[in-house]
C-alpha positions as CSV (number, residue, x, y, z in Angstrom):
1,M,-7.9,-30.4,-36.7
2,K,-10.8,-27.9,-36.9
3,E,-13.0,-29.8,-35.1
4,H,-10.8,-30.5,-32.4
5,K,-10.2,-27.3,-31.8
6,Y,-13.9,-26.3,-31.6
7,H,-14.8,-29.1,-28.6
8,I,-11.5,-27.0,-27.1
9,I,-13.1,-23.8,-27.0
10,A,-16.6,-25.0,-26.4
11,A,-15.3,-27.3,-23.3
12,A,-13.8,-24.1,-22.1
13,V,-16.9,-22.2,-22.1
14,F,-18.7,-24.2,-20.5
15,G,-16.1,-24.4,-17.7
16,T,-16.1,-20.5,-17.3
17,L,-20.2,-20.9,-17.4
18,L,-20.0,-23.5,-14.4
19,L,-17.7,-20.7,-12.6
20,F,-19.6,-17.6,-13.2
21,P,-21.6,-18.1,-10.4
22,Q,-19.0,-18.7,-8.3
23,V,-17.2,-15.6,-9.4
24,I,-20.0,-12.8,-9.9
25,N,-22.7,-13.6,-7.7
26,Q,-24.8,-10.4,-8.3
27,S,-28.8,-10.8,-8.7
28,F,-28.6,-9.3,-11.6
29,Y,-26.1,-10.3,-13.7
30,L,-27.4,-14.3,-12.7
31,H,-30.8,-13.3,-13.9
32,L,-29.7,-12.3,-16.9
33,M,-27.6,-15.3,-17.6
34,I,-30.3,-17.6,-16.9
35,L,-32.3,-15.7,-19.4
36,V,-29.7,-15.6,-21.6
37,F,-29.8,-19.9,-21.3
38,L,-33.6,-20.0,-21.5
39,Y,-33.8,-18.4,-24.3
40,A,-30.5,-20.1,-26.4
41,L,-32.7,-23.5,-25.4
42,L,-36.0,-21.9,-27.0
43,G,-33.7,-20.8,-30.1
44,G,-31.7,-24.2,-30.2
45,A,-35.8,-26.0,-30.1
46,W,-36.8,-23.5,-32.8
47,N,-33.5,-24.4,-35.0
48,M,-34.3,-27.9,-35.2
49,I,-37.7,-27.3,-37.5
50,G,-36.9,-23.7,-38.3
51,G,-33.0,-24.3,-39.1
52,Y,-32.2,-28.1,-39.9
53,A,-35.9,-29.0,-41.8
54,G,-36.3,-25.8,-43.1
55,Q,-39.7,-25.2,-41.7
56,A,-40.3,-21.8,-40.5
57,S,-42.9,-21.7,-37.7
58,L,-44.0,-18.6,-36.1
59,G,-46.2,-20.5,-33.3
60,H,-43.8,-22.0,-31.3
61,A,-44.9,-20.5,-28.5
62,V,-47.9,-23.0,-28.2
63,Y,-45.3,-25.8,-27.2
64,F,-43.8,-23.6,-24.4
65,A,-46.7,-22.8,-23.1
66,I,-47.9,-26.5,-22.8
67,G,-45.0,-26.9,-20.6
68,A,-45.5,-23.8,-18.7
69,Y,-49.5,-24.9,-17.8
70,T,-49.1,-28.3,-17.7
71,S,-46.5,-28.5,-14.7
72,T,-48.0,-25.8,-13.0
73,M,-51.7,-27.1,-13.2
74,M,-50.3,-30.1,-12.4
75,T,-48.8,-29.2,-9.4
76,L,-51.7,-26.7,-8.0
77,E,-54.9,-29.1,-9.1
78,F,-53.2,-32.2,-8.6
79,G,-50.6,-31.5,-6.1
80,I,-48.0,-33.3,-8.7
81,N,-43.8,-32.4,-8.4
82,P,-43.2,-29.7,-11.2
83,W,-40.2,-32.0,-12.6
84,I,-42.9,-35.0,-13.1
85,G,-44.9,-32.3,-14.8
86,M,-42.4,-30.8,-16.8
87,L,-42.1,-34.6,-18.8
88,T,-45.5,-34.7,-19.0
89,G,-45.3,-31.4,-20.5
90,A,-42.8,-32.8,-22.7
91,V,-44.9,-35.5,-23.6
92,L,-48.4,-33.4,-24.4
93,A,-46.0,-31.0,-26.5
94,V,-44.5,-33.4,-28.7
95,L,-48.1,-35.3,-29.3
96,V,-50.0,-31.9,-29.8
97,S,-47.1,-31.3,-32.4
98,A,-47.4,-34.1,-34.5
99,A,-51.4,-33.3,-34.1
100,L,-50.7,-30.1,-35.5
101,G,-47.4,-30.5,-38.1
102,Y,-48.9,-33.3,-39.6
103,P,-51.2,-31.7,-41.8
104,C,-49.4,-28.4,-41.6
105,F,-46.5,-30.0,-43.4
106,R,-48.4,-30.9,-46.1
107,I,-48.0,-26.8,-47.3
108,K,-44.9,-25.5,-48.2
109,G,-43.0,-21.8,-47.8
110,H,-45.7,-18.9,-46.9
111,Y,-48.6,-20.9,-46.6
112,F,-46.9,-22.8,-43.6
113,V,-45.1,-20.0,-42.1
114,I,-48.9,-18.5,-42.0
115,A,-50.4,-21.7,-40.7
116,T,-48.4,-21.7,-38.0
117,I,-48.8,-17.8,-37.2
118,A,-52.8,-18.8,-36.9
119,L,-52.1,-21.9,-34.7
120,G,-50.6,-19.1,-32.2
121,E,-52.7,-16.7,-32.2
122,I,-55.7,-19.5,-31.7
123,A,-54.0,-21.4,-28.6
124,F,-53.8,-17.2,-27.4
125,V,-57.4,-16.9,-27.0
126,L,-58.1,-20.3,-26.1
127,F,-55.8,-19.8,-23.0
128,T,-57.1,-16.2,-22.4
129,N,-60.9,-17.6,-22.5
130,W,-59.9,-20.9,-20.4
131,E,-61.1,-20.1,-16.9
132,W,-59.9,-23.5,-15.3
133,V,-56.4,-22.4,-16.3
134,G,-56.9,-18.6,-15.3
135,G,-57.7,-17.4,-18.0
136,A,-56.5,-13.8,-18.7
137,V,-55.4,-13.5,-15.4
138,G,-53.2,-16.4,-15.2
139,K,-51.8,-18.5,-12.2
140,H,-49.9,-18.0,-9.6
141,L,-47.5,-20.9,-8.3
142,P,-47.1,-21.0,-4.2
143,I,-43.8,-21.5,-2.6
144,L,-43.8,-24.5,-1.0
145,S,-40.4,-25.3,0.0
146,T,-36.8,-24.5,-1.0
147,N,-35.3,-27.5,-2.3
148,F,-34.6,-29.3,-5.5
149,I,-37.6,-31.8,-5.1
150,D,-40.2,-28.8,-5.1
151,F,-38.4,-27.3,-7.9
152,Q,-37.9,-24.5,-6.4
153,F,-35.1,-22.1,-4.8
154,A,-34.4,-19.5,-2.3
155,G,-32.0,-18.1,-4.5
156,K,-30.7,-17.3,-8.2
157,M,-27.8,-19.9,-8.6
158,P,-29.8,-22.9,-8.8
159,Y,-32.1,-21.8,-11.5
160,Y,-28.6,-20.8,-13.3
161,Y,-27.6,-24.9,-13.1
162,V,-31.1,-25.8,-14.2
163,A,-31.0,-23.5,-17.0
164,L,-27.7,-24.4,-18.0
165,T,-28.2,-28.4,-17.4
166,L,-31.4,-27.4,-19.7
167,L,-29.2,-26.0,-22.6
168,T,-26.5,-28.0,-22.5
169,L,-28.9,-31.3,-23.2
170,Q,-30.6,-29.2,-26.0
171,V,-26.8,-28.1,-27.4
172,A,-25.7,-32.1,-26.8
173,F,-29.1,-33.1,-29.0
174,T,-28.3,-31.2,-31.7
175,Y,-24.9,-32.0,-31.9
176,F,-25.5,-35.9,-32.0
177,M,-28.2,-35.6,-34.5
178,E,-25.7,-33.3,-36.8
179,K,-23.6,-36.1,-36.7
180,S,-25.7,-38.6,-37.4
181,H,-27.6,-39.9,-40.8
182,F,-30.4,-37.2,-40.0
183,E,-28.0,-34.1,-41.0
184,Y,-27.8,-35.6,-44.7
185,Y,-32.0,-36.0,-45.1
186,F,-32.2,-32.4,-43.5
187,Q,-30.0,-30.8,-46.2
188,A,-31.7,-32.4,-48.8
189,I,-34.9,-31.7,-47.6
190,R,-33.9,-28.1,-46.6
191,K,-32.4,-27.6,-50.1
192,D,-35.1,-29.0,-52.4
193,E,-37.6,-31.0,-51.2
194,D,-39.5,-32.3,-54.9
195,T,-35.7,-33.8,-55.1
196,A,-35.4,-35.2,-51.8
197,R,-38.5,-36.7,-52.3
198,S,-37.5,-38.7,-55.6
199,L,-34.4,-39.9,-53.8
200,G,-36.6,-41.9,-51.7
201,I,-36.1,-39.8,-48.6
202,N,-39.7,-39.6,-46.4
203,I,-39.8,-35.9,-45.9
204,T,-43.2,-36.1,-43.7
205,R,-41.1,-38.3,-41.7
206,Y,-38.3,-36.5,-40.4
207,K,-40.2,-33.2,-40.7
208,M,-42.6,-34.7,-38.0
209,F,-39.0,-36.0,-35.9
210,A,-37.4,-32.6,-36.2
211,M,-40.6,-31.0,-34.8
212,A,-41.0,-33.3,-32.1
213,F,-38.0,-32.7,-30.5
214,S,-38.2,-29.1,-31.1
215,A,-41.7,-29.1,-29.0
216,L,-40.2,-31.1,-26.4
217,F,-37.6,-28.4,-25.5
218,M,-39.4,-26.0,-26.2
219,A,-41.9,-27.4,-23.4
220,F,-38.8,-28.4,-21.3
221,G,-38.1,-24.1,-21.2
222,G,-41.9,-23.6,-20.6
223,T,-41.8,-25.4,-17.2
224,F,-38.6,-23.9,-16.0
225,Y,-39.6,-20.3,-17.0
226,A,-42.8,-21.4,-14.9
227,Q,-41.1,-22.6,-11.5
228,Y,-38.5,-19.6,-11.9
229,L,-41.1,-16.4,-11.9
230,L,-44.0,-19.0,-10.2
231,Y,-46.4,-16.9,-12.4
232,I,-48.1,-17.9,-15.8
233,D,-51.0,-16.5,-18.2
234,P,-51.3,-15.9,-21.4
235,E,-49.4,-12.8,-22.2
236,S,-46.2,-13.9,-20.4
237,V,-46.4,-17.9,-22.4
238,L,-48.1,-17.5,-25.8
239,P,-47.2,-14.2,-27.2
240,M,-46.5,-14.3,-30.8
241,M,-43.6,-12.3,-29.9
242,L,-41.6,-15.1,-28.2
243,S,-42.2,-17.3,-31.4
244,I,-40.7,-13.8,-33.3
245,Q,-37.8,-13.5,-31.0
246,V,-36.7,-17.1,-30.8
247,C,-36.3,-17.1,-34.7
248,L,-34.8,-14.3,-34.5
249,I,-32.2,-15.8,-32.1
250,A,-31.2,-18.6,-34.4
251,I,-31.3,-16.6,-37.5
252,L,-28.9,-13.8,-35.8
253,G,-26.7,-16.8,-34.8
254,G,-26.6,-19.0,-37.4
255,I,-29.4,-21.2,-38.1
256,G,-28.8,-24.9,-38.8
257,T,-25.3,-25.0,-36.4
258,V,-25.2,-26.6,-33.3
259,F,-24.3,-23.2,-31.1
260,G,-25.9,-20.5,-33.4
261,P,-28.7,-20.3,-31.0
262,V,-26.2,-19.8,-28.0
263,L,-24.1,-16.8,-29.9
264,G,-27.2,-15.6,-30.5
265,A,-29.0,-15.4,-27.4
266,F,-26.0,-14.3,-26.0
267,I,-25.9,-11.1,-27.9
268,M,-29.8,-10.3,-28.0
269,I,-31.0,-11.2,-24.7
270,P,-28.4,-8.9,-22.9
271,L,-28.8,-6.0,-25.7
272,A,-32.7,-6.5,-24.4
273,E,-32.2,-6.2,-20.4
274,F,-29.5,-3.3,-20.8
275,S,-32.0,-1.5,-22.7
276,R,-34.3,-1.6,-19.9
277,A,-32.2,-1.3,-17.3
278,W,-30.5,2.2,-18.9
279,F,-33.7,3.5,-20.4
280,G,-36.5,2.1,-18.4
281,G,-39.7,2.0,-20.0
282,S,-38.5,4.1,-22.8
283,G,-36.3,1.3,-23.4
284,S,-38.6,-1.5,-23.6
285,A,-39.1,-1.2,-27.9
286,L,-35.4,-0.6,-28.2
287,D,-34.1,-3.6,-28.1
288,L,-37.1,-4.6,-31.0
289,V,-35.1,-1.7,-33.1
290,M,-31.6,-3.3,-32.5
291,Y,-33.1,-6.7,-33.5
292,G,-34.5,-5.1,-36.7
293,L,-31.2,-3.7,-37.2
294,L,-29.1,-6.6,-36.7
295,I,-31.0,-8.5,-38.6
296,M,-30.9,-6.7,-41.7
297,V,-27.3,-6.5,-41.3
298,F,-26.7,-9.9,-41.5
299,A,-29.2,-10.9,-44.1
300,V,-26.9,-8.4,-46.2
301,M,-23.3,-8.9,-45.2
302,K,-23.8,-12.6,-43.2
303,P,-26.3,-14.5,-43.8
304,S,-24.8,-17.6,-42.2
305,G,-24.9,-15.2,-39.0
306,L,-22.6,-15.5,-36.3
307,M,-21.2,-18.5,-36.8
308,G,-20.3,-17.4,-40.0
309,F,-17.5,-15.6,-38.7
310,I,-16.2,-18.9,-36.9
311,T,-16.3,-21.0,-39.6
312,G,-15.3,-18.9,-42.4
313,K,-18.6,-19.8,-44.5
């Protein structure tokens, strides 16, 4: 009965989000919601590996950058449609996650976190010095046309619905994953890897599964970001702060939950945007202070995050 109530609430919220641009069609608020959807998507992607599989990665910006650079370079150099570039970037991100994840999963705890940080920094240096992808200067995407086929639109409303669709796909995937047998395996791995291994669970296989789909949705977000802003560079798509931010969004909302990252994004992103709007340049670091305070408060009072208030855990 309680789950049925959650379904009704989720459907009502989704319906409200569908109607939002029809009621409030102001550029700032549409931009704000687009960012909320994008970061909820990224937080949900990180949650698959960090929340469900219990592997705290701080190098996830790598997969975001792969999605952004792949679609951008395919469009600029080969004239390939950005939607095809998005799918190609996602496949490439999955392959890279397999190549990087397999050796990294042989180490645990703090060593795994350090390894992911190192990989992220290596990627940052690589892309900064890679002239073909624009190096530190980055790449601008030309305005081809304003239609769905070219993934370019005249206003923000179409981007709003594309971002909402991508987030819905990620949430739906996580929901069905949670309802499948994978959830039991992930719980066992998250609580005690040695015990899970003794029960015959192939730990590496399930970690690789979580990492693959985590990378896939991060890459989707990267392509969307590139098409939305029409400009990418290492500072915008590969900063360590991005990896930390998506991690914090999931933690604040509630790791290992379907809607936790969505709630986290609805708190953290407006907080950042409004602080910049109200305080200008002096507010650029205020959101980081707020993030830190929120994380400390929830770590002490509600480790289960915002979802803990809803589920009562």
